[in-house]
C-alpha beads as a LAMMPS data file, in Angstrom:
LAMMPS data file: protein, C-alpha beads

86 atoms
85 bonds

1 atom types
1 bond types

-500.0 500.0 xlo xhi
-500.0 500.0 ylo yhi
-500.0 500.0 zlo zhi

Masses

1 110.0

Atoms # bond

1 1 1 -63.348 385.106 -430.733
2 1 1 -67.162 385.350 -432.820
3 1 1 -68.524 382.414 -433.966
4 1 1 -70.320 381.996 -437.463
5 1 1 -73.502 380.886 -435.403
6 1 1 -73.809 383.937 -433.610
7 1 1 -74.238 385.906 -437.121
8 1 1 -77.582 384.627 -437.513
9 1 1 -78.852 386.489 -434.038
10 1 1 -76.438 389.939 -434.960
11 1 1 -78.986 389.386 -438.776
12 1 1 -82.349 389.213 -436.872
13 1 1 -81.218 392.076 -434.523
14 1 1 -80.658 393.984 -437.700
15 1 1 -84.066 393.210 -439.540
16 1 1 -85.743 393.778 -435.744
17 1 1 -83.764 397.694 -436.554
18 1 1 -85.122 398.183 -439.890
19 1 1 -88.903 397.180 -438.730
20 1 1 -88.083 393.405 -439.862
21 1 1 -87.215 394.027 -443.544
22 1 1 -84.094 395.145 -445.134
23 1 1 -81.813 394.962 -448.190
24 1 1 -78.960 392.426 -447.833
25 1 1 -76.593 395.172 -447.757
26 1 1 -78.113 396.940 -445.084
27 1 1 -77.999 394.422 -443.283
28 1 1 -74.127 394.253 -443.683
29 1 1 -74.081 397.562 -443.114
30 1 1 -75.539 396.919 -439.269
31 1 1 -73.949 394.520 -438.402
32 1 1 -70.760 396.265 -439.221
33 1 1 -71.705 399.260 -437.656
34 1 1 -72.727 397.631 -434.373
35 1 1 -69.895 394.845 -433.939
36 1 1 -66.898 396.003 -435.828
37 1 1 -64.376 395.758 -432.966
38 1 1 -66.378 392.131 -432.444
39 1 1 -65.534 391.070 -436.561
40 1 1 -62.130 392.046 -436.433
41 1 1 -61.279 390.624 -433.668
42 1 1 -63.135 387.184 -434.805
43 1 1 -60.093 385.186 -436.859
44 1 1 -60.591 384.249 -440.156
45 1 1 -64.220 385.123 -440.019
46 1 1 -62.958 388.462 -440.184
47 1 1 -62.015 387.793 -443.934
48 1 1 -65.796 385.901 -444.171
49 1 1 -68.000 387.641 -442.748
50 1 1 -70.487 388.909 -445.188
51 1 1 -70.143 385.468 -447.075
52 1 1 -71.255 384.080 -443.809
53 1 1 -74.114 386.317 -443.602
54 1 1 -75.725 385.350 -446.236
55 1 1 -74.976 381.639 -445.016
56 1 1 -76.873 382.757 -441.899
57 1 1 -79.637 383.990 -443.771
58 1 1 -80.256 380.871 -445.623
59 1 1 -79.972 379.162 -442.228
60 1 1 -83.092 381.547 -440.561
61 1 1 -85.220 380.829 -443.550
62 1 1 -84.912 377.089 -442.886
63 1 1 -85.614 377.336 -439.649
64 1 1 -88.646 379.887 -440.658
65 1 1 -86.903 382.804 -439.090
66 1 1 -86.626 384.327 -442.238
67 1 1 -89.667 384.663 -445.010
68 1 1 -88.724 382.603 -448.140
69 1 1 -88.283 384.137 -451.868
70 1 1 -89.009 382.285 -454.313
71 1 1 -87.487 382.666 -458.142
72 1 1 -85.901 386.025 -457.204
73 1 1 -82.931 386.208 -454.616
74 1 1 -82.876 390.314 -454.961
75 1 1 -85.677 390.488 -452.667
76 1 1 -85.096 392.170 -449.199
77 1 1 -84.964 390.151 -446.530
78 1 1 -88.205 389.677 -443.674
79 1 1 -88.463 388.628 -440.898
80 1 1 -91.025 385.713 -440.594
81 1 1 -93.947 384.768 -437.891
82 1 1 -91.673 382.690 -435.812
83 1 1 -91.917 383.656 -431.948
84 1 1 -88.301 383.498 -431.757
85 1 1 -88.698 386.736 -434.119
86 1 1 -90.824 388.858 -431.171

Bonds

1 1 1 2
2 1 2 3
3 1 3 4
4 1 4 5
5 1 5 6
6 1 6 7
7 1 7 8
8 1 8 9
9 1 9 10
10 1 10 11
11 1 11 12
12 1 12 13
13 1 13 14
14 1 14 15
15 1 15 16
16 1 16 17
17 1 17 18
18 1 18 19
19 1 19 20
20 1 20 21
21 1 21 22
22 1 22 23
23 1 23 24
24 1 24 25
25 1 25 26
26 1 26 27
27 1 27 28
28 1 28 29
29 1 29 30
30 1 30 31
31 1 31 32
32 1 32 33
33 1 33 34
34 1 34 35
35 1 35 36
36 1 36 37
37 1 37 38
38 1 38 39
39 1 39 40
40 1 40 41
41 1 41 42
42 1 42 43
43 1 43 44
44 1 44 45
45 1 45 46
46 1 46 47
47 1 47 48
48 1 48 49
49 1 49 50
50 1 50 51
51 1 51 52
52 1 52 53
53 1 53 54
54 1 54 55
55 1 55 56
56 1 56 57
57 1 57 58
58 1 58 59
59 1 59 60
60 1 60 61
61 1 61 62
62 1 62 63
63 1 63 64
64 1 64 65
65 1 65 66
66 1 66 67
67 1 67 68
68 1 68 69
69 1 69 70
70 1 70 71
71 1 71 72
72 1 72 73
73 1 73 74
74 1 74 75
75 1 75 76
76 1 76 77
77 1 77 78
78 1 78 79
79 1 79 80
80 1 80 81
81 1 81 82
82 1 82 83
83 1 83 84
84 1 84 85
85 1 85 86
């Protein structure tokens, strides 16, 4: 069963697929296209995964893996300069 923590890896993978920067909706589309079966089999997470993707984005920002956005949450998500993103 998929745990919410794996979503952080999936977000990073999606951003890498888009060249390091993408809108949240595109991140979610990428995750759905590549992990639909996993999500469908994830129990309650199936009903909350798009919310959990935003949780993952915040955790990634807190760790420096995503760049912070100040005053404008409509900005695309962008990978930070963390070596973990390489």
